[in-house]
C-alpha positions as CSV (number, residue, x, y, z in Angstrom):
1,M,-263.9,32.2,-15.4
2,G,-266.6,30.7,-17.6
3,K,-264.9,32.1,-20.8
4,Q,-261.4,30.9,-19.9
5,N,-259.9,27.4,-20.0
6,L,-258.5,26.9,-16.5
7,T,-257.4,23.3,-17.0
8,L,-253.7,24.2,-16.4
9,L,-254.7,26.1,-13.3
10,T,-253.0,23.4,-11.3
11,D,-249.7,22.6,-9.7
12,Y,-247.0,20.8,-11.6
13,Y,-247.0,17.8,-9.4
14,E,-250.7,17.1,-10.1
15,L,-249.8,16.2,-13.7
16,T,-246.7,14.3,-12.7
17,M,-248.8,12.2,-10.3
18,M,-251.4,11.7,-12.9
19,Q,-248.8,10.4,-15.3
20,G,-247.6,8.0,-12.6
21,Y,-251.1,6.7,-12.0
22,Y,-251.7,6.3,-15.8
23,N,-248.5,4.6,-16.6
24,N,-248.9,2.2,-13.6
25,Q,-252.5,1.5,-14.7
26,K,-253.6,2.7,-11.3
27,N,-256.9,4.4,-11.7
28,D,-259.0,3.2,-8.8
29,T,-262.0,5.3,-7.8
30,V,-261.2,7.4,-4.8
31,V,-262.7,9.9,-2.3
32,F,-261.1,13.2,-1.8
33,D,-262.4,15.8,0.8
34,V,-262.0,19.6,0.8
35,F,-262.0,20.8,4.3
36,Y,-260.2,23.4,6.6
37,R,-258.8,23.1,10.0
38,S,-259.4,26.4,11.8
39,N,-261.8,29.3,11.3
40,P,-260.4,32.4,9.7
41,C,-260.1,35.8,11.4
42,G,-260.6,34.3,14.9
43,S,-264.2,33.6,13.9
44,G,-266.5,31.1,15.5
45,Y,-267.6,30.0,12.0
46,A,-267.0,30.3,8.3
47,I,-269.2,30.8,5.2
48,C,-268.5,28.5,2.3
49,A,-268.5,30.1,-1.1
50,G,-267.2,29.5,-4.7
51,L,-269.3,26.4,-5.7
52,E,-270.7,28.1,-8.8
53,Q,-267.1,28.7,-10.1
54,V,-266.1,25.1,-9.2
55,I,-269.0,24.0,-11.4
56,E,-267.9,26.3,-14.3
57,Y,-264.4,24.9,-13.9
58,I,-265.4,21.3,-14.0
59,K,-267.8,21.8,-17.0
60,N,-265.0,23.4,-19.0
61,L,-262.2,20.9,-18.0
62,H,-260.3,19.8,-21.0
63,F,-256.8,20.0,-22.5
64,T,-256.5,22.1,-25.6
65,S,-253.9,21.4,-28.3
66,E,-252.0,24.4,-27.0
67,D,-252.0,22.8,-23.5
68,I,-250.7,19.5,-24.9
69,E,-247.9,21.3,-26.8
70,F,-246.9,23.2,-23.6
71,L,-246.8,20.0,-21.6
72,R,-244.8,18.3,-24.3
73,S,-242.3,21.1,-24.2
74,L,-241.6,20.3,-20.6
75,K,-240.0,17.1,-21.7
76,I,-241.3,15.0,-18.8
77,F,-244.6,13.7,-20.1
78,D,-244.6,10.8,-22.5
79,E,-246.8,10.5,-25.6
80,N,-249.1,7.9,-24.3
81,F,-250.0,10.1,-21.4
82,L,-250.4,13.2,-23.6
83,S,-252.7,11.2,-25.9
84,Y,-254.8,10.3,-22.9
85,L,-255.0,14.0,-21.9
86,K,-256.4,14.9,-25.4
87,D,-259.6,13.2,-24.6
88,F,-259.7,13.9,-20.9
89,K,-263.1,14.5,-19.3
90,F,-264.3,14.5,-15.7
91,T,-266.5,11.4,-15.2
92,G,-266.9,11.3,-11.4
93,D,-269.3,12.5,-8.7
94,I,-269.1,15.6,-6.7
95,Y,-271.0,16.5,-3.5
96,A,-270.8,19.9,-1.8
97,I,-272.2,22.0,0.9
98,P,-274.3,24.8,-0.7
99,E,-272.8,28.3,-0.9
100,G,-273.7,30.6,1.9
101,T,-273.9,27.8,4.5
102,V,-272.3,28.3,7.9
103,V,-269.5,25.8,8.2
104,F,-266.9,24.7,10.8
105,P,-263.5,23.1,10.8
106,M,-263.1,19.5,9.5
107,L,-266.4,19.5,7.7
108,P,-266.1,18.1,4.1
109,L,-267.1,21.2,2.1
110,V,-266.7,19.3,-1.2
111,K,-266.4,15.6,-1.7
112,V,-265.0,14.2,-4.9
113,I,-265.6,10.6,-5.9
114,A,-263.8,9.8,-9.2
115,P,-260.9,7.8,-10.8
116,I,-257.7,9.0,-9.1
117,T,-256.3,10.6,-12.3
118,E,-259.3,12.8,-12.5
119,A,-259.7,13.5,-8.8
120,Q,-256.0,14.4,-8.5
121,L,-256.2,17.1,-11.2
122,L,-258.9,19.0,-9.4
123,E,-257.0,19.7,-6.2
124,A,-255.3,23.0,-6.8
125,A,-258.2,24.7,-8.7
126,L,-260.8,23.6,-6.2
127,L,-258.7,24.9,-3.3
128,N,-257.9,28.2,-5.1
129,I,-261.6,28.8,-5.7
130,I,-263.1,27.6,-2.4
131,N,-260.4,29.1,-0.2
132,H,-260.6,32.6,-1.7
133,Q,-264.3,33.1,-1.8
134,S,-265.0,31.4,1.6
135,L,-262.4,33.7,3.1
136,I,-264.0,36.9,1.8
137,A,-267.5,35.7,2.5
138,T,-266.6,35.0,6.1
139,K,-264.8,38.4,6.5
140,A,-267.8,40.1,4.9
141,S,-270.3,38.4,7.3
142,R,-268.2,39.6,10.3
143,V,-268.2,43.2,8.9
144,V,-271.9,43.1,8.3
145,S,-272.5,41.7,11.8
146,A,-270.5,44.6,13.3
147,A,-272.7,47.1,11.4
148,N,-275.6,45.9,13.4
149,G,-278.2,46.2,10.6
150,A,-276.8,49.2,8.8
151,P,-276.0,48.4,5.1
152,V,-272.4,47.7,4.1
153,M,-271.1,48.3,0.6
154,E,-268.1,46.5,-0.8
155,F,-265.6,49.1,-2.1
156,G,-262.4,47.1,-2.4
157,L,-261.7,46.6,-6.2
158,R,-258.7,48.9,-6.4
159,R,-257.0,47.2,-3.4
160,A,-257.7,43.6,-4.4
161,Q,-254.9,41.3,-5.5
162,G,-255.8,41.4,-9.2
163,P,-259.0,41.6,-11.3
164,D,-260.2,38.1,-10.4
165,A,-259.7,38.6,-6.7
166,G,-261.6,41.9,-7.0
167,T,-264.5,40.5,-9.0
168,L,-265.0,37.2,-7.3
169,G,-264.2,38.8,-4.0
170,A,-267.1,41.2,-4.5
171,R,-269.3,38.2,-5.3
172,A,-268.3,36.5,-2.1
173,A,-268.8,39.8,-0.1
174,I,-272.4,40.0,-1.3
175,I,-272.9,36.4,-0.2
176,G,-271.5,37.3,3.2
177,G,-274.1,40.1,3.5
178,C,-272.9,43.2,1.7
179,V,-275.8,45.1,0.0
180,G,-273.8,45.9,-3.2
181,T,-270.5,46.6,-4.7
182,S,-268.6,49.4,-6.5
183,N,-267.2,46.8,-9.0
184,L,-269.3,47.2,-12.1
185,L,-268.0,44.0,-13.7
186,S,-269.0,41.9,-10.7
187,A,-272.4,43.7,-10.6
188,R,-273.0,42.8,-14.3
189,L,-271.7,39.2,-14.1
190,Y,-273.6,38.3,-10.9
191,N,-276.6,40.6,-11.2
192,V,-276.0,42.3,-7.9
193,P,-276.5,46.0,-7.0
194,A,-273.8,48.5,-8.1
195,L,-273.3,51.3,-5.6
196,G,-271.0,54.3,-5.1
197,T,-270.7,58.1,-4.8
198,H,-267.9,60.2,-6.2
199,A,-264.2,60.9,-5.6
200,H,-262.3,63.8,-4.2
201,S,-261.2,64.5,-7.7
202,W,-264.7,65.5,-8.6
203,I,-264.6,68.3,-6.0
204,M,-261.1,69.3,-6.9
205,S,-261.9,69.6,-10.6
206,F,-264.3,72.5,-9.9
207,D,-263.4,76.1,-8.8
208,S,-265.3,75.6,-5.6
209,E,-266.7,72.8,-3.5
210,L,-270.2,74.3,-3.6
211,T,-270.2,74.3,-7.4
212,A,-269.1,70.7,-7.4
213,F,-271.9,69.7,-5.1
214,R,-274.5,71.6,-7.1
215,K,-273.4,70.0,-10.4
216,Y,-273.4,66.5,-8.8
217,A,-276.9,67.1,-7.5
218,E,-278.1,68.2,-10.9
219,L,-276.7,65.0,-12.5
220,Y,-278.0,62.6,-9.9
221,P,-281.3,64.0,-8.6
222,L,-282.6,60.6,-7.3
223,N,-279.5,59.7,-5.2
224,T,-277.3,62.5,-4.0
225,T,-274.6,61.6,-1.6
226,L,-271.9,64.3,-1.3
227,L,-268.3,63.6,-0.2
228,V,-267.7,66.3,2.4
229,D,-264.1,65.9,3.6
230,T,-262.0,67.2,0.6
231,Y,-261.1,70.5,2.3
232,D,-262.6,70.9,5.8
233,T,-265.4,68.6,6.8
234,L,-267.2,70.7,9.4
235,R,-266.4,74.3,8.2
236,S,-266.8,73.7,4.5
237,G,-268.0,70.3,3.4
238,V,-271.1,69.8,5.6
239,P,-272.2,73.5,5.4
240,N,-271.9,73.4,1.6
241,A,-273.9,70.1,1.5
242,I,-276.6,71.7,3.6
243,K,-276.7,74.7,1.3
244,V,-277.3,72.4,-1.7
245,F,-279.9,70.4,0.1
246,S,-281.7,73.6,1.1
247,E,-281.7,74.8,-2.5
248,L,-283.1,71.5,-3.7
249,R,-285.8,71.7,-1.0
250,D,-286.8,75.2,-1.8
251,A,-287.1,74.2,-5.5
252,G,-289.2,71.2,-4.6
253,K,-286.5,68.9,-6.0
254,M,-285.4,66.9,-3.0
255,P,-283.7,63.6,-3.9
256,E,-285.3,60.3,-2.9
257,N,-282.1,59.4,-1.2
258,Y,-279.5,61.9,-0.1
259,G,-276.8,62.5,2.5
260,I,-273.1,62.9,3.0
261,R,-270.0,60.6,3.0
262,L,-267.1,60.9,5.5
263,D,-263.9,59.4,4.3
264,S,-261.2,60.6,6.7
265,G,-260.7,61.9,10.2
266,D,-262.3,60.9,13.5
267,L,-265.4,59.3,12.1
268,A,-267.2,59.1,15.5
269,Y,-266.6,62.8,16.3
270,L,-267.3,64.0,12.8
271,S,-270.5,62.0,12.3
272,K,-271.9,63.3,15.6
273,K,-271.2,66.9,14.6
274,A,-272.4,66.4,11.1
275,R,-275.6,64.7,12.3
276,K,-276.4,67.7,14.6
277,M,-275.7,70.2,11.8
278,L,-278.0,68.3,9.4
279,D,-280.8,67.9,11.9
280,D,-280.6,71.5,12.9
281,A,-281.0,72.4,9.3
282,G,-284.1,70.2,9.0
283,F,-282.5,67.3,7.2
284,V,-283.2,64.6,9.7
285,D,-283.5,62.0,7.0
286,A,-280.2,62.7,5.4
287,K,-278.0,59.6,5.6
288,I,-274.4,59.6,6.7
289,T,-272.1,57.1,5.0
290,A,-268.6,56.4,6.3
291,S,-265.6,54.8,4.6
292,N,-261.8,54.9,5.3
293,N,-260.0,51.6,5.9
294,L,-262.8,50.0,8.0
295,D,-263.2,46.5,9.3
296,E,-265.4,44.8,11.8
297,Y,-263.4,45.9,14.8
298,I,-263.3,49.6,13.8
299,I,-267.0,49.6,13.0
300,D,-267.8,47.9,16.3
301,S,-265.7,50.5,18.1
302,L,-267.3,53.4,16.3
303,I,-270.8,52.2,17.1
304,A,-269.8,51.7,20.7
305,E,-268.7,55.4,20.7
306,G,-272.1,56.5,19.5
307,A,-271.1,57.3,15.9
308,K,-274.0,58.6,13.9
309,I,-273.4,56.5,10.8
310,D,-276.2,55.0,8.7
311,S,-274.2,53.0,6.1
312,W,-270.7,51.8,5.6
313,G,-268.3,51.5,2.7
314,V,-265.7,48.9,3.3
315,G,-262.8,48.2,1.0
316,T,-259.2,47.1,1.6
317,K,-259.5,45.2,4.8
318,L,-262.6,43.3,3.5
319,I,-261.5,42.4,-0.1
320,T,-258.0,41.3,1.1
321,S,-259.1,39.9,4.6
322,R,-256.1,41.8,5.8
323,D,-255.9,40.3,9.3
324,C,-256.2,36.7,7.9
325,P,-255.1,36.5,4.3
326,S,-255.7,32.8,3.7
327,F,-258.4,30.3,4.4
328,G,-256.3,27.2,4.8
329,G,-258.5,24.7,3.1
330,V,-256.9,21.3,2.1
331,Y,-257.7,18.4,-0.2
332,K,-257.1,15.0,1.2
333,L,-257.5,11.4,0.1
334,A,-260.1,9.7,2.3
335,A,-260.8,6.3,0.7
336,I,-259.9,4.1,-2.3
337,K,-262.4,1.7,-3.8
338,K,-261.3,-2.0,-3.9
339,D,-263.5,-4.9,-4.9
340,G,-266.6,-2.7,-4.8
341,A,-266.1,-1.3,-1.3
342,F,-264.3,1.9,-0.1
343,V,-261.2,1.2,1.9
344,P,-260.6,4.1,4.3
345,K,-257.3,6.1,4.2
346,L,-255.9,8.3,6.9
347,K,-253.2,10.9,6.9
348,V,-251.2,10.7,10.1
349,S,-249.3,13.6,11.7
350,E,-247.5,14.5,14.9
351,N,-249.9,17.4,15.1
352,H,-253.3,15.9,16.1
353,F,-255.2,18.7,14.3
354,K,-253.6,17.5,11.0
355,L,-255.1,14.1,11.3
356,T,-257.7,13.5,8.6
357,N,-261.1,11.8,8.8
358,P,-261.1,8.6,6.8
359,G,-263.8,7.0,4.6
360,N,-266.7,8.0,2.4
361,K,-268.6,10.4,4.6
362,K,-271.8,12.4,5.0
363,V,-272.5,15.4,7.3
364,Y,-275.5,15.8,9.5
365,R,-276.3,19.2,11.1
366,V,-278.0,18.9,14.4
367,Y,-280.4,21.7,15.5
368,E,-282.0,22.2,18.8
369,K,-285.7,21.8,17.9
370,E,-287.0,24.5,20.3
371,S,-284.8,27.3,19.2
372,G,-283.7,26.2,15.7
373,K,-280.1,26.9,16.6
374,I,-277.2,24.7,15.7
375,K,-276.3,22.2,18.4
376,A,-273.4,20.5,16.6
377,D,-272.4,18.9,13.4
378,L,-272.0,15.1,13.0
379,I,-269.7,13.5,10.5
380,A,-270.7,10.0,9.8
381,L,-270.0,7.3,7.2
382,E,-272.1,7.3,4.0
383,D,-274.0,4.2,5.0
384,E,-275.1,5.5,8.4
385,V,-278.7,6.7,8.9
386,Y,-279.8,8.8,11.8
387,S,-283.4,9.8,12.9
388,S,-284.5,12.5,15.3
389,D,-287.0,10.0,16.6
390,E,-284.2,8.2,18.3
391,P,-281.9,9.4,21.1
392,L,-278.5,10.8,20.0
393,L,-275.3,10.7,21.9
394,L,-272.7,13.2,20.7
395,F,-269.1,13.2,22.0
396,D,-266.0,15.2,21.4
397,P,-263.6,13.2,19.1
398,V,-260.6,14.5,20.9
399,A,-261.8,14.9,24.5
400,T,-264.1,11.9,24.3
401,W,-265.3,12.2,27.9
402,K,-267.2,15.4,26.8
403,K,-270.6,14.1,25.9
404,T,-274.0,15.5,25.0
405,Y,-277.2,13.3,25.2
406,L,-280.2,14.4,23.1
407,E,-283.6,13.0,23.9
408,P,-285.7,11.8,20.9
409,N,-287.7,14.6,19.1
410,T,-285.8,17.4,20.9
411,Y,-283.6,18.0,17.9
412,T,-283.8,18.0,14.1
413,L,-281.3,16.8,11.5
414,R,-280.3,18.0,8.1
415,E,-277.8,16.5,5.6
416,L,-275.4,19.2,4.4
417,L,-273.7,17.6,1.4
418,V,-275.8,17.7,-1.8
419,P,-275.1,16.1,-5.2
420,V,-273.5,18.5,-7.7
421,F,-272.1,16.1,-10.4
422,K,-273.1,12.6,-11.1
423,S,-271.1,10.5,-13.6
424,G,-269.5,13.7,-14.9
425,E,-272.8,15.5,-15.5
426,C,-273.9,18.5,-13.5
427,V,-277.1,17.9,-11.6
428,Y,-277.1,21.1,-9.5
429,E,-278.3,24.6,-10.5
430,S,-276.6,27.4,-8.6
431,P,-278.9,30.0,-7.1
432,S,-278.5,33.7,-7.9
433,V,-276.0,35.5,-5.7
434,M,-278.7,37.5,-4.1
435,D,-280.6,34.3,-3.3
436,I,-277.4,32.8,-1.8
437,R,-277.0,36.1,0.3
438,E,-280.6,35.7,1.6
439,Y,-279.9,32.0,2.5
440,C,-276.7,33.0,4.2
441,Q,-278.5,35.4,6.4
442,K,-280.8,32.6,7.5
443,E,-277.8,30.4,8.1
444,L,-276.2,33.0,10.4
445,D,-279.5,33.3,12.3
446,S,-279.1,29.6,13.2
447,L,-275.9,30.4,15.1
448,W,-276.1,31.2,18.8
449,D,-275.0,34.8,19.5
450,E,-272.1,33.5,21.5
451,A,-270.7,31.9,18.4
452,K,-270.7,35.2,16.6
453,R,-268.5,37.1,19.1
454,F,-265.5,38.7,17.5
455,K,-263.2,37.6,20.3
456,N,-263.2,34.2,22.0
457,P,-266.4,32.9,20.3
458,H,-268.2,29.9,21.5
459,V,-267.0,26.7,19.7
460,V,-269.6,24.8,17.7
461,Y,-268.5,21.2,17.9
462,V,-268.0,18.9,14.9
463,D,-268.3,15.4,16.2
464,L,-267.7,12.0,14.7
465,S,-270.1,9.1,14.7
466,S,-269.1,6.2,16.8
467,K,-268.6,4.0,13.7
468,L,-266.3,6.6,12.1
469,Y,-264.4,7.3,15.3
470,N,-263.8,3.6,15.8
471,M,-262.6,3.3,12.2
472,K,-260.2,6.1,12.7
473,K,-258.9,4.7,15.9
474,E,-258.3,1.3,14.3
475,L,-256.3,2.9,11.5
476,L,-254.3,4.9,14.0
477,D,-253.6,1.8,16.1
478,G,-252.5,0.0,13.0
479,Y,-250.1,2.7,12.0
480,S,-248.6,2.8,15.5
481,S,-247.8,-0.9,15.3
482,I,-245.7,-0.6,12.2
483,D,-242.0,-1.1,12.8
């Protein structure tokens, strides 16, 4: 992405609206929020990701002469507007929740404060980037959670929806907890571990399975994982792997890491049988890796059945998030600056969950002090200040009779949104992907176990401050009085 000009990675109507704002000399400073309305995959949470690519996009945002010529060819944009685009540069502010943070519906993941012509242009690209990586990071975190401490490798490149989805999806999967990826481009670009074994074609290219195993062990003496299901897993593959391991042991050349990979069949049954065969032969430290169209539900089921699997390779269902192929993030106008103050704006819908939260906002995360677990999130207006030295009353903004009262000093607060751009200049340095991964694991530890259930997870509440709630109610009451 950093080497490619993505300025035209936007929807047609963003440019037509921009021209309308420009020609009407309507360029007020506005607030736009990126948020989503429901957690993907039936999860009790999501993991936000993609901020580094958002930063790259904003830094490189400019219209080339070729872009201008293309827009001119559409015969809808006038020369004054095209001249404006020649010198276009983002000059606004951006705040965002750091990558790897556990997030919940309705939280502003990204807040854009900029002239409306600039803010409008960002919509499609920001949603494309944030939606995709947040989806895959969330899916990966669920898969890793199901593995219950066993390492999970991302193996999905060949099934991803194109090169970018495969490469950035691998990045997001590492953030979500995977230990490495088979995608060498992603490993190089983001400095993450590259992992893999060999294909069935390696076995088939030799006259015998045993010869193929021997040659592979010669080539890779430090890490020898043999794929044992090409012909017959229990009658051929595992016995031949044991024979090669025995030869290496007798020669004093045992690999530092070694084992077998299962890629088909009943993984629970085969792993139990293979484990016994390996143990009986004295190879109790041989690792069993499993792949084959896995996801969190299958891994959870296999572990419940007592499968003897030490690590997992997960591809298609992770890199495509097959059961939930979209994240659903949206980009909505929340305020317009008039006479030095932000005037709140509210999108109204017959569906209550599509109502937006107006105003220039901040987000407080509320933790239970004793356990360090997330109690709730509180969306407040930018000028509101809260202190854990004071009591805090939280209430459900839909079912307002549901209230939680927190005594002073029984909770802690953390502001989630951090400055990323100020006056068009980047003021934020993205951590390495592996550092984001480590941070994400700490974030997941702040969730109650009940919120991490795969089915019917506990809901972590996102509440509104009284001031924001009353502002929203006044706007709604005002709309309802319109003839």
